[in-house]
Structures are given as structure tokens and as C-alpha cells.
KEVOGU-187422 format. One record per residue (C-alpha): x, y, z; residue number from 1. Coordinates in nm, 4 decimals. Layout:
<vexlums>
       xx       yy       zz nuza
        X        Y        Z  NUM
...
</vexlums>
This chain:
<vexlums>
       xx       yy       zz nuza
  -4.3427  -2.4569  -2.8451    1
  -4.2991  -2.0933  -2.6810    2
  -4.6261  -2.1024  -2.5020    3
  -4.5595  -2.4363  -2.3664    4
  -4.2004  -2.3214  -2.2957    5
  -4.3822  -1.9483  -2.0862    6
  -4.7195  -2.1874  -1.9018    7
  -4.4192  -2.3869  -1.7187    8
  -4.2008  -2.0751  -1.6607    9
  -4.5526  -1.9841  -1.5101   10
  -4.6030  -2.2735  -1.3474   11
  -4.2517  -2.2832  -1.1572   12
  -4.2816  -1.9155  -1.0526   13
  -4.6388  -1.9544  -0.9119   14
  -4.5119  -2.2953  -0.7111   15
  -4.1703  -2.1220  -0.6040   16
  -4.2503  -1.7572  -0.5104   17
  -4.5175  -1.4701  -0.3792   18
  -4.4747  -1.2737  -0.6840   19
  -4.7401  -0.9125  -0.8130   20
  -4.5315  -0.9343  -1.1465   21
  -4.4280  -1.1913  -1.4193   22
  -4.1692  -1.0773  -1.6384   23
  -4.0636  -1.3012  -2.0140   24
  -3.8005  -1.0639  -2.1583   25
  -3.5543  -1.2118  -2.4708   26
  -3.1853  -1.2617  -2.4233   27
  -3.1247  -1.0137  -2.6726   28
  -3.2745  -0.7284  -2.4899   29
  -3.1168  -0.5040  -2.2551   30
  -3.2820  -0.4009  -1.9420   31
  -3.3349  -0.1286  -1.7695   32
  -3.3222  -0.2863  -1.4488   33
  -3.2855   0.0008  -1.1908   34
  -3.5833   0.1715  -1.4943   35
  -3.7918  -0.1098  -1.4234   36
  -3.7937  -0.1470  -1.0525   37
  -3.8382   0.2490  -0.9940   38
  -4.1654   0.2158  -1.2132   39
  -4.3565  -0.0966  -1.1119   40
  -4.4875   0.0459  -0.7763   41
  -4.6319   0.3099  -0.9340   42
  -4.7977   0.0786  -1.1475   43
  -5.1611  -0.1026  -1.1145   44
  -5.0979  -0.4157  -0.9239   45
  -5.4033  -0.6205  -1.1161   46
  -5.4623  -0.6996  -1.4767   47
  -5.1488  -0.5547  -1.6346   48
  -5.0471  -0.6535  -1.9750   49
  -4.7201  -0.4269  -2.0922   50
  -4.5033  -0.4343  -2.3143   51
  -4.4224  -0.3361  -2.6903   52
  -4.7957  -0.3329  -2.8772   53
  -4.8308  -0.5133  -3.2015   54
  -5.1534  -0.4344  -3.3938   55
  -5.2185  -0.5874  -3.6949   56
  -5.5705  -0.7179  -3.8029   57
  -5.6294  -0.9935  -3.6259   58
  -5.3289  -1.0444  -3.3919   59
  -5.3115  -0.7659  -3.1073   60
  -5.0992  -0.8589  -2.8933   61
  -4.8030  -0.7306  -2.6467   62
  -4.4369  -0.9640  -2.8050   63
  -4.2818  -1.1688  -2.6228   64
  -3.9523  -1.0310  -2.6052   65
  -4.0760  -0.7914  -2.3273   66
  -4.4000  -0.8928  -2.1525   67
  -4.5228  -0.8161  -1.8172   68
  -4.8329  -0.9446  -1.6954   69
  -4.9951  -0.9097  -1.3158   70
  -5.0423  -1.2388  -1.1291   71
  -5.3833  -1.2113  -1.1518   72
  -5.3661  -1.2570  -1.5516   73
  -5.1228  -1.5912  -1.4567   74
  -5.3716  -1.7413  -1.2207   75
  -5.6488  -1.7410  -1.4353   76
  -5.4265  -1.8834  -1.6925   77
  -5.3178  -2.1758  -1.5077   78
  -5.6222  -2.2001  -1.3386   79
  -5.7621  -2.3121  -1.7089   80
  -5.4704  -2.5017  -1.8356   81
  -5.6113  -2.8624  -1.8895   82
  -5.9762  -2.7311  -1.9465   83
  -6.0594  -2.4135  -2.1074   84
  -5.6796  -2.2031  -2.2063   85
  -5.6588  -2.2051  -2.6292   86
  -5.3117  -2.2605  -2.7014   87
  -5.1287  -2.1253  -2.9696   88
  -4.7413  -2.2545  -3.0870   89
  -4.6462  -1.8522  -3.0199   90
  -4.6427  -1.7276  -2.6835   91
  -4.6966  -1.4155  -2.6956   92
  -5.0320  -1.5006  -2.9423   93
  -5.1143  -1.7466  -2.6947   94
  -5.1568  -1.4909  -2.3935   95
  -5.3094  -1.2180  -2.6199   96
  -5.5703  -1.5204  -2.6377   97
  -5.5769  -1.6135  -2.2686   98
  -5.6377  -1.2117  -2.2763   99
  -5.9117  -1.2155  -2.5189  100
  -6.0561  -1.4542  -2.2985  101
  -6.0498  -1.3467  -2.0121  102
  -6.2188  -1.2520  -1.6827  103
  -5.9901  -0.9718  -1.5415  104
  -6.0622  -0.6430  -1.6487  105
  -5.7105  -0.6261  -1.8057  106
  -5.4943  -0.2739  -1.9241  107
  -5.3297  -0.3168  -2.2114  108
  -5.0318  -0.1269  -2.1581  109
  -4.8749  -0.0203  -2.4938  110
  -4.5385   0.0834  -2.3980  111
  -4.3501   0.1427  -2.8315  112
  -4.1082   0.4359  -2.7088  113
  -3.9538   0.3139  -2.4129  114
  -3.9524  -0.0575  -2.5304  115
  -3.7178  -0.0548  -2.8038  116
  -3.8393  -0.3283  -3.0206  117
  -3.5586  -0.2727  -3.3773  118
  -3.2020  -0.4648  -3.3564  119
  -3.0726  -0.2274  -3.2071  120
  -2.7304  -0.3597  -3.3355  121
  -2.8108  -0.2340  -3.6812  122
  -2.8107   0.1343  -3.5518  123
  -2.6575   0.1458  -3.2240  124
  -2.5674   0.4931  -3.2514  125
  -2.9005   0.6018  -3.1650  126
  -2.8742   0.4224  -2.8225  127
  -2.5261   0.4733  -2.7077  128
  -2.6112   0.7752  -2.5084  129
  -2.5039   0.8108  -2.1103  130
  -2.8798   0.8352  -2.0720  131
  -3.0397   0.5303  -2.2266  132
  -3.1742   0.4001  -1.9490  133
  -3.3557   0.7405  -1.8259  134
  -3.5379   0.7267  -2.1977  135
  -3.5777   0.3336  -2.2380  136
  -3.6730   0.0097  -2.0196  137
  -3.5331  -0.2229  -2.3131  138
  -3.3365  -0.2142  -2.5896  139
  -3.4128  -0.5315  -2.8229  140
  -3.1470  -0.6679  -3.0729  141
  -2.8571  -0.6113  -2.7912  142
  -2.6022  -0.8654  -2.8554  143
  -2.2900  -0.8977  -2.6553  144
  -2.0864  -0.6038  -2.7236  145
  -2.3422  -0.3931  -2.7281  146
  -2.5127  -0.5186  -2.3793  147
  -2.1125  -0.4430  -2.2329  148
  -2.1051  -0.1081  -2.4250  149
  -2.4485  -0.0253  -2.2431  150
  -2.3995  -0.1523  -1.9298  151
  -2.0875   0.0396  -1.9015  152
  -2.2868   0.3538  -1.9562  153
  -2.5384   0.2778  -1.7505  154
  -2.3407   0.2143  -1.4433  155
  -2.0724   0.5671  -1.5593  156
  -2.3738   0.7903  -1.4493  157
  -2.3620   0.5724  -1.0997  158
  -2.3148   0.8790  -0.8957  159
  -2.5845   1.0783  -1.0759  160
  -2.9041   1.1529  -0.9876  161
  -3.1894   0.9732  -1.2625  162
  -3.4815   1.1264  -1.3910  163
  -3.6528   0.8186  -1.5511  164
  -3.9461   0.8871  -1.7964  165
  -4.2456   0.7211  -1.6673  166
  -4.5306   0.6805  -1.9815  167
  -4.8840   0.7348  -1.8570  168
  -5.0504   0.4733  -1.9868  169
  -5.3419   0.5559  -2.2510  170
  -5.6420   0.3882  -2.3256  171
  -5.6227   0.1028  -2.5475  172
  -5.8860   0.1012  -2.8395  173
  -5.9251  -0.1367  -3.0686  174
</vexlums>
């Protein structure tokens, strides 16, 4: 019921907040929130479908572990709820169906370099560096001990100037 939970979250946010972006993130992601908040004002406000892109024949989708949708995409899906909205048990595959049938001009932002979709608990040495949030936005597979280590590393640099790596949105081709 991942897709149902996603829809419930969207409905709740729509009824309680005036938002530009909807972020769905797993609890085992280390989020470089400062980096994300720095970057969001520079991103388009409509038609944005951002995250780690899986590109497998017949299943091109942004992974639901870290997915940002602009408000218009959320609103369009909710407007179709209980009428023509297609569903799938998995949230990311359901969103891919919604995007495929969307009337919105959707921009796929495949950010596979800065949104790490790998179990960092198996290779933490690659990421245990003081400047991880300059290079990355999210690290998947981060469990409590690593979460604390990453948090300490990012806060040790709080007095230093931050230079975030801001990726260009490259054209998406099927």
C-alpha cells in the first residue's frame, strides 16, 4: 500500500499547507537539508519530478526513497483521485503512471550523482568526509550510527563557507 500512503500524505499536505514542493523521503536517507534548501529557490516551480531515476524498460521512474514533486503534479494526481488516477502497489511506480498520463509539462530531473541510491552502511568510507553535503543531497541506506556521524561531520563545518554543487537539469530522453 505504498501508493495509498503516498496519496494520503499528499491529501494531508494539500489540506494543511500551501507548498511549492512535496518531498517524499525514506527514513534511512541522510538528507543534506541545507543543500536542498539552498537549491530549491533556483529550481522550476512547476512540472518538477526530481530524484534518483531508475531507467529499466517499461519502468522508468524516480525512486520513492527520495522524490520531489512540484505542487502542480500533486494537485493533478489528487484531482484525478477516485476517477481516472491509475494506481500501483508501489508508490514510485504509481507516480510514474501519473506522470505518463499527466497533462503537465513534466521535467524529469535525474539526479543520480547527488542522490546516492546505495547502501552506504556497506561502504561508509566513501562518504565519511567533512564536505559530503557540498557534493550530495541525500545518502540512502544510512542507519543510526552513520546518521549521527554524517550529522557531526556537516556541523563541524558550520563556520566554514559552504559551496554547494548545483547540478544542471539535463534533457531527459526516453
